[in-house]
CHARMM-style PDB file with segment names, atoms N, HN, CA, C and O in Angstrom:
ATOM      1  N   SER     1     -23.703  12.959  18.081  1.00  0.00      PROA
ATOM      2  CA  SER     1     -24.123  13.950  17.316  1.00  0.00      PROA
ATOM      3  C   SER     1     -23.178  16.021  18.259  1.00  0.00      PROA
ATOM      4  O   SER     1     -22.897  16.324  19.418  1.00  0.00      PROA
ATOM      5  N   LEU     2     -23.134  16.320  17.738  1.00  0.00      PROA
ATOM      6  HN  LEU     2     -23.363  16.074  16.796  1.00  0.00      PROA
ATOM      7  CA  LEU     2     -22.688  17.293  18.189  1.00  0.00      PROA
ATOM      8  C   LEU     2     -22.938  17.361  19.808  1.00  0.00      PROA
ATOM      9  O   LEU     2     -22.333  17.260  20.876  1.00  0.00      PROA
ATOM     10  N   ALA     3     -24.186  17.589  19.284  1.00  0.00      PROA
ATOM     11  HN  ALA     3     -24.677  17.670  18.417  1.00  0.00      PROA
ATOM     12  CA  ALA     3     -24.857  17.732  21.064  1.00  0.00      PROA
ATOM     13  C   ALA     3     -24.724  17.202  22.342  1.00  0.00      PROA
ATOM     14  O   ALA     3     -24.644  17.837  23.394  1.00  0.00      PROA
ATOM     15  N   ALA     4     -24.699  15.470  22.115  1.00  0.00      PROA
ATOM     16  HN  ALA     4     -24.764  14.955  21.260  1.00  0.00      PROA
ATOM     17  CA  ALA     4     -24.838  14.320  22.533  1.00  0.00      PROA
ATOM     18  C   ALA     4     -22.954  14.819  22.880  1.00  0.00      PROA
ATOM     19  O   ALA     4     -22.521  14.841  24.032  1.00  0.00      PROA
ATOM     20  N   GLY     5     -22.367  15.054  22.059  1.00  0.00      PROA
ATOM     21  HN  GLY     5     -22.719  15.036  21.123  1.00  0.00      PROA
ATOM     22  CA  GLY     5     -20.719  15.297  22.191  1.00  0.00      PROA
ATOM     23  C   GLY     5     -20.791  16.422  24.104  1.00  0.00      PROA
ATOM     24  O   GLY     5     -20.629  16.216  25.307  1.00  0.00      PROA
ATOM     25  N   LYS     6     -21.102  17.426  23.260  1.00  0.00      PROA
ATOM     26  HN  LYS     6     -21.234  17.593  22.283  1.00  0.00      PROA
ATOM     27  CA  LYS     6     -21.642  18.889  24.648  1.00  0.00      PROA
ATOM     28  C   LYS     6     -21.706  18.062  26.120  1.00  0.00      PROA
ATOM     29  O   LYS     6     -20.801  17.908  26.941  1.00  0.00      PROA
ATOM     30  N   LEU     7     -23.040  17.606  26.154  1.00  0.00      PROA
ATOM     31  HN  LEU     7     -23.774  17.730  25.487  1.00  0.00      PROA
ATOM     32  CA  LEU     7     -23.888  16.867  27.028  1.00  0.00      PROA
ATOM     33  C   LEU     7     -22.614  15.990  28.114  1.00  0.00      PROA
ATOM     34  O   LEU     7     -22.008  16.167  29.171  1.00  0.00      PROA
ATOM     35  N   ASP     8     -22.753  14.915  26.929  1.00  0.00      PROA
ATOM     36  HN  ASP     8     -23.245  14.771  26.071  1.00  0.00      PROA
ATOM     37  CA  ASP     8     -21.778  13.951  27.980  1.00  0.00      PROA
ATOM     38  C   ASP     8     -20.118  14.781  28.449  1.00  0.00      PROA
ATOM     39  O   ASP     8     -19.377  14.311  29.312  1.00  0.00      PROA
ATOM     40  N   MET     9     -19.825  16.018  27.683  1.00  0.00      PROA
ATOM     41  HN  MET     9     -20.426  16.399  26.982  1.00  0.00      PROA
ATOM     42  CA  MET     9     -18.353  16.093  28.229  1.00  0.00      PROA
ATOM     43  C   MET     9     -18.874  17.071  29.260  1.00  0.00      PROA
ATOM     44  O   MET     9     -18.284  17.167  30.336  1.00  0.00      PROA
ATOM     45  N   MET    10     -19.722  17.649  29.052  1.00  0.00      PROA
ATOM     46  HN  MET    10     -20.202  17.571  28.178  1.00  0.00      PROA
ATOM     47  CA  MET    10     -20.710  18.772  30.831  1.00  0.00      PROA
ATOM     48  C   MET    10     -20.843  17.505  31.729  1.00  0.00      PROA
ATOM     49  O   MET    10     -20.442  17.599  32.889  1.00  0.00      PROA
ATOM     50  N   ASN    11     -21.517  16.007  31.175  1.00  0.00      PROA
ATOM     51  HN  ASN    11     -21.843  15.930  30.233  1.00  0.00      PROA
ATOM     52  CA  ASN    11     -21.542  15.333  32.616  1.00  0.00      PROA
ATOM     53  C   ASN    11     -20.172  14.768  32.851  1.00  0.00      PROA
ATOM     54  O   ASN    11     -19.849  15.122  33.985  1.00  0.00      PROA
ATOM     55  N   VAL    12     -19.491  14.260  32.462  1.00  0.00      PROA
ATOM     56  HN  VAL    12     -19.753  13.973  31.541  1.00  0.00      PROA
ATOM     57  CA  VAL    12     -18.163  14.477  32.935  1.00  0.00      PROA
ATOM     58  C   VAL    12     -17.400  15.004  33.898  1.00  0.00      PROA
ATOM     59  O   VAL    12     -17.316  14.613  35.062  1.00  0.00      PROA
ATOM     60  N   ALA    13     -16.883  15.838  33.427  1.00  0.00      PROA
ATOM     61  HN  ALA    13     -16.951  16.156  32.481  1.00  0.00      PROA
ATOM     62  CA  ALA    13     -16.694  17.360  34.265  1.00  0.00      PROA
ATOM     63  C   ALA    13     -17.486  17.350  35.663  1.00  0.00      PROA
ATOM     64  O   ALA    13     -17.115  17.018  36.789  1.00  0.00      PROA
ATOM     65  N   LEU    14     -18.543  17.767  35.246  1.00  0.00      PROA
ATOM     66  HN  LEU    14     -18.844  18.037  34.331  1.00  0.00      PROA
ATOM     67  CA  LEU    14     -19.303  18.171  36.784  1.00  0.00      PROA
ATOM     68  C   LEU    14     -19.337  16.650  37.783  1.00  0.00      PROA
ATOM     69  O   LEU    14     -19.521  16.583  38.998  1.00  0.00      PROA
ATOM     70  N   CYS    15     -19.081  15.455  36.761  1.00  0.00      PROA
ATOM     71  HN  CYS    15     -18.931  15.509  35.773  1.00  0.00      PROA
ATOM     72  CA  CYS    15     -18.783  14.015  37.425  1.00  0.00      PROA
ATOM     73  C   CYS    15     -16.989  14.111  38.619  1.00  0.00      PROA
ATOM     74  O   CYS    15     -16.661  13.717  39.738  1.00  0.00      PROA
ATOM     75  N   LYS    16     -16.425  14.762  37.638  1.00  0.00      PROA
ATOM     76  HN  LYS    16     -16.691  15.083  36.729  1.00  0.00      PROA
ATOM     77  CA  LYS    16     -15.082  15.587  37.919  1.00  0.00      PROA
ATOM     78  C   LYS    16     -15.051  16.035  38.937  1.00  0.00      PROA
ATOM     79  O   LYS    16     -14.440  15.580  39.904  1.00  0.00      PROA
ATOM     80  N   ALA    17     -15.619  16.876  38.901  1.00  0.00      PROA
ATOM     81  HN  ALA    17     -16.115  17.245  38.115  1.00  0.00      PROA
ATOM     82  CA  ALA    17     -15.734  18.459  40.475  1.00  0.00      PROA
ATOM     83  C   ALA    17     -16.823  17.653  40.967  1.00  0.00      PROA
ATOM     84  O   ALA    17     -17.184  18.278  41.964  1.00  0.00      PROA
ATOM     85  N   SER    18     -17.580  16.612  40.860  1.00  0.00      PROA
ATOM     86  HN  SER    18     -17.287  16.104  40.050  1.00  0.00      PROA
ATOM     87  CA  SER    18     -18.324  15.835  42.486  1.00  0.00      PROA
ATOM     88  C   SER    18     -19.636  16.359  42.783  1.00  0.00      PROA
ATOM     89  O   SER    18     -20.518  16.211  43.629  1.00  0.00      PROA
ATOM     90  N   VAL    19     -19.364  17.153  41.555  1.00  0.00      PROA
ATOM     91  HN  VAL    19     -18.648  17.273  40.868  1.00  0.00      PROA
ATOM     92  CA  VAL    19     -21.250  17.823  42.044  1.00  0.00      PROA
ATOM     93  C   VAL    19     -22.037  16.935  41.772  1.00  0.00      PROA
ATOM     94  O   VAL    19     -23.192  17.340  41.636  1.00  0.00      PROA
ATOM     95  N   PHE    20     -21.771  15.076  41.531  1.00  0.00      PROA
ATOM     96  HN  PHE    20     -20.834  14.747  41.642  1.00  0.00      PROA
ATOM     97  CA  PHE    20     -22.847  14.327  41.806  1.00  0.00      PROA
ATOM     98  C   PHE    20     -21.854  12.848  41.377  1.00  0.00      PROA
ATOM     99  O   PHE    20     -20.674  12.849  41.027  1.00  0.00      PROA
ATOM    100  N   ASN    21     -22.630  11.840  41.516  1.00  0.00      PROA
ATOM    101  HN  ASN    21     -23.589  11.839  41.800  1.00  0.00      PROA
ATOM    102  CA  ASN    21     -21.228  10.694  41.243  1.00  0.00      PROA
ATOM    103  C   ASN    21     -21.377   9.869  40.032  1.00  0.00      PROA
ATOM    104  O   ASN    21     -22.359  10.020  39.306  1.00  0.00      PROA
ATOM    105  N   VAL    22     -20.320   8.878  39.733  1.00  0.00      PROA
ATOM    106  HN  VAL    22     -19.522   8.756  40.323  1.00  0.00      PROA
ATOM    107  CA  VAL    22     -20.715   8.363  38.994  1.00  0.00      PROA
ATOM    108  C   VAL    22     -22.174   7.917  38.467  1.00  0.00      PROA
ATOM    109  O   VAL    22     -22.761   8.402  37.500  1.00  0.00      PROA
ATOM    110  N   THR    23     -22.675   6.787  39.396  1.00  0.00      PROA
ATOM    111  HN  THR    23     -22.198   6.392  40.182  1.00  0.00      PROA
ATOM    112  CA  THR    23     -24.196   6.137  39.079  1.00  0.00      PROA
ATOM    113  C   THR    23     -24.582   7.422  39.025  1.00  0.00      PROA
ATOM    114  O   THR    23     -25.612   6.986  39.540  1.00  0.00      PROA
ATOM    115  N   LYS    24     -24.789   8.650  38.905  1.00  0.00      PROA
ATOM    116  HN  LYS    24     -23.952   9.004  38.487  1.00  0.00      PROA
ATOM    117  CA  LYS    24     -25.681   9.485  37.942  1.00  0.00      PROA
ATOM    118  C   LYS    24     -25.357  10.212  37.235  1.00  0.00      PROA
ATOM    119  O   LYS    24     -26.224  11.015  36.891  1.00  0.00      PROA
ATOM    120  N   ARG    25     -23.876  10.372  36.575  1.00  0.00      PROA
ATOM    121  HN  ARG    25     -23.172   9.719  36.854  1.00  0.00      PROA
ATOM    122  CA  ARG    25     -23.216   9.984  35.410  1.00  0.00      PROA
ATOM    123  C   ARG    25     -23.689   9.043  34.274  1.00  0.00      PROA
ATOM    124  O   ARG    25     -23.755   9.304  33.073  1.00  0.00      PROA
ATOM    125  N   GLN    26     -24.082   7.601  35.074  1.00  0.00      PROA
ATOM    126  HN  GLN    26     -24.029   7.388  36.050  1.00  0.00      PROA
ATOM    127  CA  GLN    26     -23.756   6.873  34.082  1.00  0.00      PROA
ATOM    128  C   GLN    26     -25.414   7.116  33.792  1.00  0.00      PROA
ATOM    129  O   GLN    26     -25.804   6.459  32.827  1.00  0.00      PROA
ATOM    130  N   GLN    27     -26.311   7.821  34.356  1.00  0.00      PROA
ATOM    131  HN  GLN    27     -25.994   8.355  35.140  1.00  0.00      PROA
ATOM    132  CA  GLN    27     -27.934   7.650  34.667  1.00  0.00      PROA
ATOM    133  C   GLN    27     -28.077   8.875  33.371  1.00  0.00      PROA
ATOM    134  O   GLN    27     -28.537   8.523  32.285  1.00  0.00      PROA
ATOM    135  N   ILE    28     -27.729  10.026  33.555  1.00  0.00      PROA
ATOM    136  HN  ILE    28     -27.355  10.313  34.437  1.00  0.00      PROA
ATOM    137  CA  ILE    28     -27.653  10.904  33.006  1.00  0.00      PROA
ATOM    138  C   ILE    28     -27.241  10.651  31.576  1.00  0.00      PROA
ATOM    139  O   ILE    28     -27.645  11.449  30.730  1.00  0.00      PROA
ATOM    140  N   THR    29     -26.421   9.550  31.173  1.00  0.00      PROA
ATOM    141  HN  THR    29     -26.092   8.902  31.860  1.00  0.00      PROA
ATOM    142  CA  THR    29     -26.025   9.391  29.604  1.00  0.00      PROA
ATOM    143  C   THR    29     -27.017   7.888  29.149  1.00  0.00      PROA
ATOM    144  O   THR    29     -27.060   7.494  27.984  1.00  0.00      PROA
ATOM    145  N   ALA    30     -27.861   7.095  30.450  1.00  0.00      PROA
ATOM    146  HN  ALA    30     -27.826   7.415  31.396  1.00  0.00      PROA
ATOM    147  CA  ALA    30     -28.870   6.943  29.810  1.00  0.00      PROA
ATOM    148  C   ALA    30     -29.755   7.781  29.411  1.00  0.00      PROA
ATOM    149  O   ALA    30     -29.734   8.061  28.212  1.00  0.00      PROA
ATOM    150  N   TRP    31     -30.903   8.499  30.385  1.00  0.00      PROA
ATOM    151  HN  TRP    31     -30.919   8.272  31.359  1.00  0.00      PROA
ATOM    152  CA  TRP    31     -31.412   8.873  29.699  1.00  0.00      PROA
ATOM    153  C   TRP    31     -31.175  10.037  28.182  1.00  0.00      PROA
ATOM    154  O   TRP    31     -32.056  10.350  27.381  1.00  0.00      PROA
ATOM    155  N   ALA    32     -30.266  10.314  28.173  1.00  0.00      PROA
ATOM    156  HN  ALA    32     -29.550  10.059  28.823  1.00  0.00      PROA
ATOM    157  CA  ALA    32     -29.085  10.759  26.800  1.00  0.00      PROA
ATOM    158  C   ALA    32     -29.910  10.462  25.700  1.00  0.00      PROA
ATOM    159  O   ALA    32     -30.507  11.196  24.913  1.00  0.00      PROA
ATOM    160  N   ALA    33     -29.800   8.865  25.833  1.00  0.00      PROA
ATOM    161  HN  ALA    33     -29.316   8.269  26.472  1.00  0.00      PROA
ATOM    162  CA  ALA    33     -29.734   8.038  24.776  1.00  0.00      PROA
ATOM    163  C   ALA    33     -31.062   7.840  24.252  1.00  0.00      PROA
ATOM    164  O   ALA    33     -31.576   8.020  23.148  1.00  0.00      PROA
ATOM    165  N   ILE    34     -31.697   7.177  26.003  1.00  0.00      PROA
ATOM    166  HN  ILE    34     -31.279   7.031  26.900  1.00  0.00      PROA
ATOM    167  CA  ILE    34     -33.390   6.968  25.290  1.00  0.00      PROA
ATOM    168  C   ILE    34     -33.780   8.575  24.803  1.00  0.00      PROA
ATOM    169  O   ILE    34     -34.766   8.342  24.103  1.00  0.00      PROA
ATOM    170  N   ARG    35     -33.601   9.959  24.764  1.00  0.00      PROA
ATOM    171  HN  ARG    35     -32.800  10.148  25.332  1.00  0.00      PROA
ATOM    172  CA  ARG    35     -33.993  11.346  24.414  1.00  0.00      PROA
ATOM    173  C   ARG    35     -33.184  10.846  22.166  1.00  0.00      PROA
ATOM    174  O   ARG    35     -33.626  10.944  21.021  1.00  0.00      PROA
ATOM    175  N   ASN    36     -32.345  10.531  22.606  1.00  0.00      PROA
ATOM    176  HN  ASN    36     -31.985  10.451  23.535  1.00  0.00      PROA
ATOM    177  CA  ASN    36     -31.500  10.097  21.210  1.00  0.00      PROA
ATOM    178  C   ASN    36     -32.218   9.504  20.571  1.00  0.00      PROA
ATOM    179  O   ASN    36     -32.061   9.735  19.372  1.00  0.00      PROA
ATOM    180  N   ARG    37     -33.135   8.664  20.843  1.00  0.00      PROA
ATOM    181  HN  ARG    37     -33.262   8.476  21.817  1.00  0.00      PROA
ATOM    182  CA  ARG    37     -33.555   7.033  19.864  1.00  0.00      PROA
ATOM    183  C   ARG    37     -34.787   7.361  19.722  1.00  0.00      PROA
ATOM    184  O   ARG    37     -35.458   6.973  18.766  1.00  0.00      PROA
ATOM    185  N   ALA    38     -35.375   8.355  20.952  1.00  0.00      PROA
ATOM    186  HN  ALA    38     -34.829   8.671  21.728  1.00  0.00      PROA
ATOM    187  CA  ALA    38     -36.868   9.102  19.906  1.00  0.00      PROA
ATOM    188  C   ALA    38     -37.104   9.684  19.284  1.00  0.00      PROA
ATOM    189  O   ALA    38     -37.998   9.614  18.442  1.00  0.00      PROA
ATOM    190  N   ALA    39     -35.732  11.141  19.676  1.00  0.00      PROA
ATOM    191  HN  ALA    39     -35.005  11.198  20.360  1.00  0.00      PROA
ATOM    192  CA  ALA    39     -35.825  12.133  17.953  1.00  0.00      PROA
ATOM    193  C   ALA    39     -35.357  11.473  16.851  1.00  0.00      PROA
ATOM    194  O   ALA    39     -35.328  12.114  15.801  1.00  0.00      PROA
ATOM    195  N   HSD    40     -34.830   9.861  16.850  1.00  0.00      PROA
ATOM    196  HN  HSD    40     -34.854   9.341  17.704  1.00  0.00      PROA
ATOM    197  CA  HSD    40     -34.742   9.437  15.282  1.00  0.00      PROA
ATOM    198  C   HSD    40     -35.197   8.309  15.438  1.00  0.00      PROA
ATOM    199  O   HSD    40     -34.554   7.469  14.809  1.00  0.00      PROA
ATOM    200  N   GLY    41     -36.212   7.829  16.128  1.00  0.00      PROA
ATOM    201  HN  GLY    41     -36.735   8.512  16.639  1.00  0.00      PROA
ATOM    202  CA  GLY    41     -37.741   7.161  15.535  1.00  0.00      PROA
ATOM    203  C   GLY    41     -37.191   5.956  15.411  1.00  0.00      PROA
ATOM    204  O   GLY    41     -37.486   5.197  14.488  1.00  0.00      PROA
ATOM    205  N   GLU    42     -36.130   5.607  16.563  1.00  0.00      PROA
ATOM    206  HN  GLU    42     -35.891   6.224  17.313  1.00  0.00      PROA
ATOM    207  CA  GLU    42     -35.837   4.321  16.511  1.00  0.00      PROA
ATOM    208  C   GLU    42     -36.824   3.788  17.878  1.00  0.00      PROA
ATOM    209  O   GLU    42     -36.292   3.716  18.985  1.00  0.00      PROA
ATOM    210  N   TRP    43     -38.382   3.405  17.686  1.00  0.00      PROA
ATOM    211  HN  TRP    43     -38.815   3.464  16.786  1.00  0.00      PROA
ATOM    212  CA  TRP    43     -39.608   3.383  18.459  1.00  0.00      PROA
ATOM    213  C   TRP    43     -38.744   2.026  18.892  1.00  0.00      PROA
ATOM    214  O   TRP    43     -37.990   2.378  19.799  1.00  0.00      PROA
ATOM    215  N   ALA    44     -38.537   0.431  18.559  1.00  0.00      PROA
ATOM    216  HN  ALA    44     -39.150   0.145  17.822  1.00  0.00      PROA
ATOM    217  CA  ALA    44     -38.195  -0.300  19.315  1.00  0.00      PROA
ATOM    218  C   ALA    44     -36.924  -0.416  20.626  1.00  0.00      PROA
ATOM    219  O   ALA    44     -36.784  -1.119  21.626  1.00  0.00      PROA
ATOM    220  N   ALA    45     -36.153   0.673  19.980  1.00  0.00      PROA
ATOM    221  HN  ALA    45     -36.266   1.244  19.167  1.00  0.00      PROA
ATOM    222  CA  ALA    45     -35.028   0.766  20.699  1.00  0.00      PROA
ATOM    223  C   ALA    45     -34.950   0.515  22.298  1.00  0.00      PROA
ATOM    224  O   ALA    45     -34.087  -0.151  22.869  1.00  0.00      PROA
ATOM    225  N   TYR    46     -36.699   1.603  23.255  1.00  0.00      PROA
ATOM    226  HN  TYR    46     -37.400   2.145  22.791  1.00  0.00      PROA
ATOM    227  CA  TYR    46     -36.706   1.354  24.788  1.00  0.00      PROA
ATOM    228  C   TYR    46     -37.969   1.524  24.647  1.00  0.00      PROA
ATOM    229  O   TYR    46     -38.490   1.841  23.577  1.00  0.00      PROA
ATOM    230  N   THR    47     -38.484   1.359  25.547  1.00  0.00      PROA
ATOM    231  HN  THR    47     -38.061   1.102  26.416  1.00  0.00      PROA
ATOM    232  CA  THR    47     -40.293   0.447  25.973  1.00  0.00      PROA
ATOM    233  C   THR    47     -41.171   2.287  27.042  1.00  0.00      PROA
ATOM    234  O   THR    47     -40.647   3.166  27.727  1.00  0.00      PROA
ATOM    235  N   LYS    48     -42.027   2.127  26.777  1.00  0.00      PROA
ATOM    236  HN  LYS    48     -42.452   1.413  26.221  1.00  0.00      PROA
ATOM    237  CA  LYS    48     -42.413   3.156  28.139  1.00  0.00      PROA
ATOM    238  C   LYS    48     -42.700   3.373  28.654  1.00  0.00      PROA
ATOM    239  O   LYS    48     -43.516   4.275  28.845  1.00  0.00      PROA
ATOM    240  N   SER    49     -41.913   2.231  29.661  1.00  0.00      PROA
ATOM    241  HN  SER    49     -41.250   1.499  29.507  1.00  0.00      PROA
ATOM    242  CA  SER    49     -41.887   1.813  31.287  1.00  0.00      PROA
ATOM    243  C   SER    49     -39.805   2.994  30.546  1.00  0.00      PROA
ATOM    244  O   SER    49     -39.358   4.005  31.087  1.00  0.00      PROA
ATOM    245  N   ASP    50     -39.468   2.593  29.879  1.00  0.00      PROA
ATOM    246  HN  ASP    50     -39.831   1.771  29.439  1.00  0.00      PROA
ATOM    247  CA  ASP    50     -37.536   3.455  30.570  1.00  0.00      PROA
ATOM    248  C   ASP    50     -38.530   5.162  29.830  1.00  0.00      PROA
ATOM    249  O   ASP    50     -38.225   6.294  30.207  1.00  0.00      PROA
ATOM    250  N   VAL    51     -39.488   4.915  28.946  1.00  0.00      PROA
ATOM    251  HN  VAL    51     -39.735   3.996  28.640  1.00  0.00      PROA
ATOM    252  CA  VAL    51     -39.720   6.423  28.960  1.00  0.00      PROA
ATOM    253  C   VAL    51     -40.173   7.246  30.234  1.00  0.00      PROA
ATOM    254  O   VAL    51     -39.718   8.370  30.444  1.00  0.00      PROA
ATOM    255  N   GLU    52     -41.078   6.646  31.066  1.00  0.00      PROA
ATOM    256  HN  GLU    52     -41.447   5.733  30.895  1.00  0.00      PROA
ATOM    257  CA  GLU    52     -41.680   7.545  32.252  1.00  0.00      PROA
ATOM    258  C   GLU    52     -40.595   6.884  33.337  1.00  0.00      PROA
ATOM    259  O   GLU    52     -41.222   7.164  34.359  1.00  0.00      PROA
ATOM    260  N   ASN    53     -39.697   6.370  33.699  1.00  0.00      PROA
ATOM    261  HN  ASN    53     -39.188   6.142  32.869  1.00  0.00      PROA
ATOM    262  CA  ASN    53     -38.361   6.669  34.248  1.00  0.00      PROA
ATOM    263  C   ASN    53     -37.286   7.720  33.711  1.00  0.00      PROA
ATOM    264  O   ASN    53     -36.752   8.492  34.508  1.00  0.00      PROA
ATOM    265  N   MET    54     -37.068   7.734  32.757  1.00  0.00      PROA
ATOM    266  HN  MET    54     -37.501   7.107  32.110  1.00  0.00      PROA
ATOM    267  CA  MET    54     -36.394   8.958  32.156  1.00  0.00      PROA
ATOM    268  C   MET    54     -37.288  10.077  33.103  1.00  0.00      PROA
ATOM    269  O   MET    54     -36.862  10.318  34.233  1.00  0.00      PROA
ATOM    270  N   LEU    55     -38.212  10.580  32.746  1.00  0.00      PROA
ATOM    271  HN  LEU    55     -38.558  10.385  31.829  1.00  0.00      PROA
ATOM    272  CA  LEU    55     -39.164  11.549  32.937  1.00  0.00      PROA
ATOM    273  C   LEU    55     -39.061  11.857  34.426  1.00  0.00      PROA
ATOM    274  O   LEU    55     -38.806  12.912  35.007  1.00  0.00      PROA
ATOM    275  N   GLN    56     -39.271  10.917  34.771  1.00  0.00      PROA
ATOM    276  HN  GLN    56     -39.478  10.060  34.299  1.00  0.00      PROA
ATOM    277  CA  GLN    56     -39.277  10.657  37.045  1.00  0.00      PROA
ATOM    278  C   GLN    56     -38.211  11.022  37.307  1.00  0.00      PROA
ATOM    279  O   GLN    56     -38.136  11.617  38.382  1.00  0.00      PROA
ATOM    280  N   GLY    57     -36.517  10.815  36.260  1.00  0.00      PROA
ATOM    281  HN  GLY    57     -36.578  10.332  35.386  1.00  0.00      PROA
ATOM    282  CA  GLY    57     -35.990  10.463  36.963  1.00  0.00      PROA
ATOM    283  C   GLY    57     -34.583  12.258  36.537  1.00  0.00      PROA
ATOM    284  O   GLY    57     -33.573  12.867  36.891  1.00  0.00      PROA
ATOM    285  N   VAL    58     -36.016  12.147  35.301  1.00  0.00      PROA
ATOM    286  HN  VAL    58     -36.836  11.652  35.014  1.00  0.00      PROA
ATOM    287  CA  VAL    58     -34.354  13.928  34.792  1.00  0.00      PROA
ATOM    288  C   VAL    58     -35.735  14.926  35.868  1.00  0.00      PROA
ATOM    289  O   VAL    58     -35.456  16.115  36.021  1.00  0.00      PROA
ATOM    290  N   GLN    59     -36.682  14.583  36.333  1.00  0.00      PROA
ATOM    291  HN  GLN    59     -36.909  13.617  36.208  1.00  0.00      PROA
ATOM    292  CA  GLN    59     -37.623  15.506  37.298  1.00  0.00      PROA
ATOM    293  C   GLN    59     -36.837  15.783  38.371  1.00  0.00      PROA
ATOM    294  O   GLN    59     -36.456  16.817  38.920  1.00  0.00      PROA
ATOM    295  N   GLY    60     -36.605  14.006  38.632  1.00  0.00      PROA
ATOM    296  HN  GLY    60     -36.914  13.166  38.186  1.00  0.00      PROA
ATOM    297  CA  GLY    60     -36.058  14.272  39.782  1.00  0.00      PROA
ATOM    298  C   GLY    60     -35.117  15.196  40.137  1.00  0.00      PROA
ATOM    299  O   GLY    60     -35.211  16.165  40.891  1.00  0.00      PROA
ATOM    300  N   PHE    61     -34.054  14.710  39.401  1.00  0.00      PROA
ATOM    301  HN  PHE    61     -33.978  13.923  38.788  1.00  0.00      PROA
ATOM    302  CA  PHE    61     -32.295  15.317  39.293  1.00  0.00      PROA
ATOM    303  C   PHE    61     -32.888  17.182  38.383  1.00  0.00      PROA
ATOM    304  O   PHE    61     -32.419  17.068  37.251  1.00  0.00      PROA
ATOM    305  N   VAL    62     -33.283  17.948  38.422  1.00  0.00      PROA
ATOM    306  HN  VAL    62     -33.664  18.040  39.342  1.00  0.00      PROA
ATOM    307  CA  VAL    62     -34.097  18.742  38.200  1.00  0.00      PROA
ATOM    308  C   VAL    62     -34.192  19.873  39.779  1.00  0.00      PROA
ATOM    309  O   VAL    62     -33.499  20.833  40.114  1.00  0.00      PROA
ATOM    310  N   ALA    63     -35.676  19.021  40.610  1.00  0.00      PROA
ATOM    311  HN  ALA    63     -36.240  18.241  40.338  1.00  0.00      PROA
ATOM    312  CA  ALA    63     -35.760  19.054  41.604  1.00  0.00      PROA
ATOM    313  C   ALA    63     -34.307  19.204  42.892  1.00  0.00      PROA
ATOM    314  O   ALA    63     -34.174  19.885  43.910  1.00  0.00      PROA
ATOM    315  N   ASP    64     -33.450  18.221  42.207  1.00  0.00      PROA
ATOM    316  HN  ASP    64     -33.558  17.668  41.380  1.00  0.00      PROA
ATOM    317  CA  ASP    64     -32.190  17.832  43.525  1.00  0.00      PROA
ATOM    318  C   ASP    64     -31.025  19.052  43.167  1.00  0.00      PROA
ATOM    319  O   ASP    64     -30.331  19.449  44.103  1.00  0.00      PROA
ATOM    320  N   TYR    65     -30.845  19.581  41.932  1.00  0.00      PROA
ATOM    321  HN  TYR    65     -31.409  19.258  41.172  1.00  0.00      PROA
ATOM    322  CA  TYR    65     -29.234  20.232  40.991  1.00  0.00      PROA
ATOM    323  C   TYR    65     -30.358  21.776  41.287  1.00  0.00      PROA
ATOM    324  O   TYR    65     -30.487  22.294  42.397  1.00  0.00      PROA
ATOM    325  N   LEU    66     -30.643  21.978  40.765  1.00  0.00      PROA
ATOM    326  HN  LEU    66     -30.539  21.557  39.864  1.00  0.00      PROA
ATOM    327  CA  LEU    66     -31.098  22.986  40.005  1.00  0.00      PROA
ATOM    328  C   LEU    66     -32.198  24.174  40.823  1.00  0.00      PROA
ATOM    329  O   LEU    66     -32.868  25.086  40.339  1.00  0.00      PROA
ATOM    330  N   GLN    67     -32.060  23.771  42.044  1.00  0.00      PROA
ATOM    331  HN  GLN    67     -31.516  23.030  42.438  1.00  0.00      PROA
ATOM    332  CA  GLN    67     -33.699  24.480  43.525  1.00  0.00      PROA
ATOM    333  C   GLN    67     -32.518  25.634  44.042  1.00  0.00      PROA
ATOM    334  OT1 GLN    67     -32.789  26.434  44.937  1.00  0.00      PROA
TER     335      GLN     67
END
């Protein structure tokens, strides 16, 4: 999707600018994939644990990078 493409472009640019490392970039990509699968009703593509980990990760990211 267009939004996913924009997220990926921003994610890569921030990594290249050393805002965060490649591992964090990959994690953000994984969180976006879970979100997209949920938005499209692909319930079998992820688990409750995946969603819980995504939420904890996003909350941690916000705390680390957006204060």
